[in-house]
Steps between C-alpha positions, in 0.01 A plus 500: 500500500268317733621392844451134577322459829589187690210315661492542876531211742189474716417203721192515724497239775328473841417868513853617401625648177854418387596754234879551457660720239713353225829655620491351854384171346795486261745600775363226726513241221867585443612519863309202639670227289836671554466492881378140494791394275747658745342302782519177300867567416579545870326170579709331231820643649387388847458143372849508345653630824319234707654230280847649554444530876382140513816382324709701745326350805516140381867448432595137518836338556820667386573396143834434335595594144442142382132541598455766232548268206169313492268771628321799361698792638195726520350261756798559728433866569625589851622146555826486694807396304850414619794574273870428510745699295685831485404865451612674183607819678623661178142546371291668769166670421354771725122544473414866553204669673470254789419588859460325833325659799542844349869456415622538143724238349537224244441130454816316401490217244798274436533207256572171678693227317362162601738231610557227239262673257543747215187693604468808718227628733449872556503562877327797663724540804264755657467871574793724585463857621676813382689620200367671190507444126853634476646346815353153543532344847776248540424139590703210628594264219459149632759279335543126470240227495181585689178326598200735494121471541224720364155527348441441130347820362370592155472868401139599432616657174842564348662836557732597215843623597602815320720418204747778581572331832642195325836656414719224641556688826397330822326527741177580315231738630153404372133562561412131481599164359472322171654154534538460124706818469714404798567154355597658166737745664663235717500246214382229740184295553282622788204331664181702427443616856662709773589351838408725795776410743384426855796360693658772721858473380550874449400751767516791254195380301134521605302191392148577616322347201127539436317322217314811381537874546123545540309220682185346354268653760591850382393417146173364638453823695559708188250284310237568765568874466455495123177299526375740770570796269309326220204438730512859628500632142197286416310609813571869431393460138170341596434725801568832325284410200203354687212689659168411654193575292242701690144385497301668231807558290465441124841334460485190280739218434 
């Protein structure tokens, strides 16, 4: 059986001979687009985070519930909203795996029944330290009619609550939120956003909200790193496979 011999790559230019092997060429052709695509993805994420940060910096006046009727809710991201109603303290959700300044804890979400309306809003009351999955930290259960203010927030993607957690026993411990599942379990209508409470009515909760966990400039920095790796790979590929042709040499193109 005859072996097929691949033609060699030979480029003669300005007294230099570029003659790479097929293996380093194939490796470079595979890695280079991959590194560039990672850089482009980081730039895309940076643009998304800049849009979120811009919304967070340019909050307008404090809205009331009536202002939600004739607007596109997605355009109200991080807008301040004032609500009047009462907490549903019988249906509390603890979001696990949260930390603040190195301290382990939970974020506490409570449904809020709006005054003179059948709808509810899910309120993130903030971070509370301590406890574990077996012994959840206790919280004060604010009763009666309340007036609260917070930022309108939309989850970047839904986190499914484990089905085995929905056994009719409250409070619930979950890894994240799915507003549809919560509405089904409570058998009520919920606005499709979470309100990040800001008014300091409870000293036990930490409400140090940030629009994104990783700022846009970090994504830009990572993009620069990926592009730098791509450029380094290309330089090494060209440099290692290029040599100067000595005068009198019989090398041809």
